C-alpha positions as CSV (number, residue, x, y, z in Angstrom):
1,M,1.4,16.3,20.8
2,A,3.5,13.3,20.0
3,N,5.1,10.2,21.5
4,V,8.7,10.1,21.5
5,T,10.3,6.6,22.0
6,F,14.0,6.6,22.9
7,S,16.0,3.5,22.0
8,S,19.6,2.7,22.5
9,P,21.9,-0.4,23.7
10,K,22.5,1.7,26.7
11,L,18.7,1.4,27.7
12,A,17.4,-1.9,29.2
13,K,14.1,-0.9,27.9
14,D,12.9,1.8,25.3
15,I,11.4,4.9,27.3
16,T,8.4,6.4,25.5
17,V,7.3,9.8,26.7
18,Y,4.6,12.1,25.7
19,A,5.6,15.5,24.4
20,I,3.7,18.7,23.7
21,A,4.5,19.6,20.1
22,G,4.9,23.4,19.6
23,D,6.6,24.4,22.6
24,R,9.8,24.7,20.8
25,G,11.3,21.8,22.7
26,T,14.3,20.0,21.2
27,I,14.6,16.0,21.2
28,L,17.5,16.9,23.4
29,N,15.6,19.0,25.9
30,L,13.1,16.2,26.1
31,A,15.6,13.6,26.7
32,K,17.4,15.6,29.5
33,A,14.0,16.2,31.1
34,N,13.3,12.5,31.1
35,K,16.7,11.4,32.1
36,V,17.4,9.9,28.7
37,P,21.3,9.5,28.4
38,I,21.8,10.9,24.8
39,P,25.3,12.3,24.8
40,F,25.9,16.0,24.2
41,D,28.4,18.7,24.6
42,C,28.1,22.0,22.9
43,Q,24.1,21.9,22.4
44,D,24.5,24.1,19.7
45,G,24.9,21.9,16.6
46,E,28.5,22.3,16.2
47,C,29.9,19.1,17.6
48,G,27.8,16.3,16.5
49,S,27.8,14.6,19.7
50,C,24.2,14.4,19.9
51,L,23.6,12.6,16.8
52,V,20.4,10.5,16.6
53,E,18.5,8.5,14.0
54,V,14.8,9.5,13.9
55,T,12.2,7.2,12.7
56,H,8.9,8.8,11.8
57,L,5.9,6.4,12.4
58,S,3.9,8.1,9.6
59,P,6.7,8.5,7.1
60,T,4.8,10.8,4.6
61,T,3.8,13.2,7.2
62,K,5.1,16.8,6.3
63,N,5.9,19.1,9.3
64,A,8.0,22.0,8.4
65,I,11.2,20.4,9.6
66,A,13.3,23.6,10.0
67,L,16.8,22.0,9.1
68,T,19.1,24.6,9.7
69,E,22.2,25.2,7.4
70,K,24.4,24.4,10.6
71,E,22.7,21.2,11.2
72,K,23.0,20.3,7.5
73,E,26.5,21.2,7.2
74,L,27.6,18.9,10.3
75,L,25.5,16.2,8.8
76,K,27.3,16.4,5.6
77,Q,30.7,16.4,7.4
78,L,29.5,13.4,9.4
79,G,28.5,11.5,6.3
80,K,24.9,11.1,7.6
81,I,22.9,12.9,5.0
82,T,22.7,12.3,1.2
83,K,22.1,14.9,-1.7
84,E,18.7,13.3,-2.2
85,E,17.9,13.8,1.7
86,I,19.0,17.4,1.3
87,Y,16.7,18.0,-1.8
88,D,13.7,16.4,0.2
89,A,14.2,18.6,3.2
90,E,14.5,21.8,0.9
91,V,12.0,21.1,-1.6
92,N,9.6,18.6,-0.1
93,D,9.9,19.5,3.5
94,M,10.7,15.7,4.2
95,P,13.0,15.1,7.1
96,P,16.4,13.3,6.8
97,R,17.2,10.0,8.6
98,Y,19.8,11.4,10.9
99,R,19.4,14.7,13.0
100,L,21.2,16.3,15.8
101,A,19.1,15.9,18.9
102,C,19.9,19.6,20.0
103,Q,18.6,21.0,16.8
104,C,15.6,18.8,16.0
105,F,12.3,19.9,17.3
106,V,9.4,17.8,18.4
107,R,6.7,18.1,16.1
108,H,3.1,16.8,15.9
109,E,3.9,13.1,15.1
110,D,5.2,10.0,16.6
111,I,8.7,9.2,16.3
112,I,11.4,6.8,17.6
113,V,14.9,8.3,18.4
114,S,17.7,5.7,18.4
115,F,21.0,6.7,19.5
116,E,24.5,4.7,20.3
117,G,25.1,6.4,23.7
118,D,28.1,6.8,25.7
119,D,31.0,4.3,24.8
120,T,32.1,4.0,28.3
121,V,28.7,2.8,29.6
122,P,28.1,-0.9,28.8
123,D,25.4,-2.1,26.7
124,Q,22.2,-3.2,28.5
125,G,20.8,-6.8,27.8
126,P,17.3,-7.1,26.2
127,Y,14.7,-6.3,28.7
128,I,12.4,-9.1,30.0
129,T,10.0,-9.4,32.9
130,P,11.6,-10.3,36.4
131,A,10.1,-13.8,36.2
132,A,11.7,-14.6,32.9
133,R,14.9,-13.1,34.1
134,V,15.2,-15.6,36.8
135,F,14.2,-18.6,35.0
136,A,16.7,-21.2,34.7
137,G,15.0,-24.1,33.2
138,G,13.0,-24.5,30.0
139,L,13.5,-25.4,26.5
140,K,17.0,-25.8,25.1
141,I,17.1,-25.7,21.4
142,A,20.1,-27.6,19.6
143,T,19.8,-26.6,16.0
144,V,18.6,-23.8,13.7
145,D,16.0,-25.9,12.0
146,E,14.4,-26.8,15.5
147,F,14.5,-23.0,16.4
148,L,12.9,-22.2,13.1
149,S,10.1,-24.8,13.7
150,Y,9.3,-23.1,16.9
151,A,9.6,-19.7,15.3
152,V,7.1,-20.7,12.6
153,K,4.6,-21.5,15.4
154,V,5.3,-18.3,17.1
155,E,4.8,-16.1,14.2
156,E,1.6,-18.0,12.8
157,D,0.2,-17.5,16.4
158,A,0.7,-13.9,16.3
159,A,-0.6,-13.4,12.9
160,V,-3.9,-15.0,13.8
161,H,-4.2,-12.9,17.1
162,Y,-3.5,-9.7,15.2
163,D,-5.9,-10.5,12.4
164,Q,-8.5,-11.4,15.1
165,L,-7.9,-8.0,16.7
166,A,-8.1,-6.2,13.5
167,K,-11.5,-7.7,12.8
168,D,-12.6,-6.9,16.4
169,M,-11.7,-3.4,15.9
170,S,-13.4,-3.3,12.4
171,A,-16.4,-4.6,14.2
172,C,-16.4,-1.7,16.5
173,G,-16.1,1.0,13.7
174,D,-12.4,1.7,14.7
175,D,-10.7,1.7,11.2
176,E,-7.5,3.4,12.7
177,L,-6.7,0.4,15.1
178,A,-7.9,-2.3,12.6
179,N,-5.4,-0.8,10.1
180,L,-2.7,-1.0,12.9
181,F,-3.3,-4.6,13.9
182,G,-3.8,-5.6,10.2
183,Q,-0.1,-4.2,9.5
184,L,1.3,-6.1,12.7
185,A,-0.5,-9.3,11.2
186,E,1.3,-8.7,7.8
187,S,4.6,-8.2,9.7
188,A,4.2,-11.4,11.6
189,R,3.4,-13.3,8.3
190,L,6.5,-11.7,6.7
191,H,8.6,-13.1,9.4
192,L,6.9,-16.5,9.2
193,G,7.8,-16.6,5.6
194,E,11.5,-15.8,6.4
195,A,11.4,-18.6,9.1
196,K,10.1,-21.1,6.4
197,A,12.6,-19.7,3.9
198,R,15.5,-20.3,6.1
199,A,14.8,-23.7,7.6
200,G,15.9,-26.9,5.9
201,S,12.7,-28.4,7.2
202,I,10.0,-27.5,9.6
203,D,8.9,-30.1,12.3
204,D,5.2,-29.6,12.6
205,S,5.1,-31.5,15.9
206,K,6.8,-28.7,17.9
207,S,4.6,-26.6,20.4
208,V,5.6,-23.3,21.9
209,P,5.8,-23.7,25.7
210,P,2.6,-22.5,27.5
211,D,4.4,-19.5,29.2
212,Y,5.0,-17.9,25.6
213,V,1.8,-18.3,24.0
214,W,-0.8,-15.6,23.6
215,P,-2.8,-15.4,26.8
216,E,-5.9,-17.6,26.6
217,Q,-8.5,-14.6,27.5
218,I,-7.5,-13.1,24.1
219,G,-7.2,-16.2,22.2
220,S,-8.8,-16.1,18.8
221,E,-10.4,-19.7,19.5
222,R,-12.9,-18.0,21.9
223,N,-15.7,-15.4,21.1
224,S,-13.8,-12.0,21.5
225,S,-15.4,-9.6,23.9
226,F,-14.2,-6.9,21.6
227,A,-16.2,-7.6,18.5
228,G,-19.2,-5.3,18.3
229,D,-18.5,-3.6,21.6
230,A,-18.5,0.4,20.5
231,T,-17.7,1.2,24.3
232,L,-14.3,-0.9,24.1
233,R,-11.6,1.3,25.1
234,R,-8.8,1.4,22.4
235,S,-6.1,1.0,25.2
236,D,-7.7,-2.5,26.1
237,A,-7.2,-3.7,22.6
238,L,-3.6,-2.3,22.6
239,R,-2.7,-3.8,25.9
240,A,-4.0,-7.2,24.6
241,A,-1.7,-6.9,21.7
242,L,1.2,-5.8,23.9
243,Q,0.8,-8.7,26.2
244,G,0.9,-11.2,23.2
245,A,3.8,-9.4,21.4
246,T,5.7,-9.5,24.7
247,R,5.3,-13.2,25.4
248,A,6.6,-14.0,22.1
249,Y,9.4,-11.7,22.5
250,E,10.4,-13.3,25.8
251,F,10.4,-16.7,24.0
252,Y,13.1,-15.6,21.6
253,V,15.0,-13.9,24.4
254,S,14.9,-17.2,26.4
255,V,16.3,-19.0,23.4
256,T,19.3,-16.9,23.3
257,A,20.0,-17.5,27.0
258,T,19.6,-21.2,26.9
259,T,20.9,-22.6,23.6
260,E,24.3,-23.6,23.5
261,N,24.6,-23.4,19.7
262,P,25.9,-20.1,18.5
263,E,23.9,-20.1,15.3
264,V,20.7,-20.7,17.0
265,E,21.6,-17.7,19.3
266,S,22.3,-15.4,16.4
267,A,19.0,-16.5,14.6
268,A,17.0,-15.9,17.7
269,R,18.5,-12.5,18.2
270,D,17.2,-11.5,14.7
271,F,13.8,-12.4,16.0
272,V,14.5,-10.6,19.3
273,A,14.9,-7.3,17.2
274,H,11.8,-7.9,15.2
275,K,9.7,-8.3,18.1
276,A,11.2,-5.4,20.0
277,E,10.2,-3.1,17.1
278,R,6.5,-4.4,17.2
279,I,6.5,-3.7,20.9
280,K,8.0,-0.4,20.5
281,V,5.0,0.7,18.0
282,I,2.4,-0.9,20.4
283,E,3.9,0.9,23.5
284,A,3.8,4.2,21.7
285,W,0.2,3.9,20.7
286,I,-0.8,2.8,24.4
287,T,1.0,6.0,25.5
288,R,-1.0,8.3,23.3
289,E,-4.2,6.5,24.1
290,E,-3.4,6.9,28.0
291,W,-2.8,10.6,27.3
292,A,-6.0,11.0,25.5
293,E,-8.1,9.2,28.1
294,K,-6.6,11.3,30.8
295,S,-7.0,14.6,28.9
296,A,-10.7,13.6,28.2
297,K,-11.2,13.5,31.9
298,L,-9.8,17.0,32.7
299,P,-12.3,19.9,33.4
300,A,-12.6,22.6,30.5
301,S,-10.3,25.6,31.2
302,A,-12.2,28.6,31.8
């Protein structure tokens, strides 16, 4: 069983679907079944129109990737596979970065499938909530240093809350989620460091507008209801993380929409991309947890 997240400029929002591994279904078959617009033509590994980039969320997992000679040859012709990747595929059973969606089978692992899509279809803008989409007022940032001062606050806030969630999950004995939230906290600190390094100066007086800070009910300043609660559903903690990450994401999106400085817009778009990647990971975990919860409620087969 696996989460497969489809990501493309042609999609307003990434699409995550739950696939049953082992049914011999290809990425292309899964995409067609869920109306994901991956381009395709021959469907036999000979045209290259369904080229995708596959990111394995557990990059060290070995899953008998079955890279055929036909796919390998076409990837070589397209310049999308290196000698090192071919060696890793043949000797170490490790998948290359690019695949043909019609040839790549879904395995027992979570992946992100990225594709460019049909050039005749216009790219979609970043996904934001309906309320944020119609919001016309708010903060207008004039300089890059001003933006980075806000970004420092956003990333500091994110790191604190991910760390708190990691501690809460550890208190519940859930090392798997504790590790995930710890990794997300480290990612936030990495981007915090990047913001500080890029800024000429940081204005400590800047405060992120209330609409974009982490929700109060999951704030680290309060006694977390998660801590020590062995009955806590994993999906609750993941949704808390998603809610906070989405607010930060929408802040960066709002900056790109309201600033009149193209340098600020460019810098904000970098952070939009970072946040989008975090949201992809959290959404994939939520999809898996929801499936696990539903499966646990199903009656045992005779």
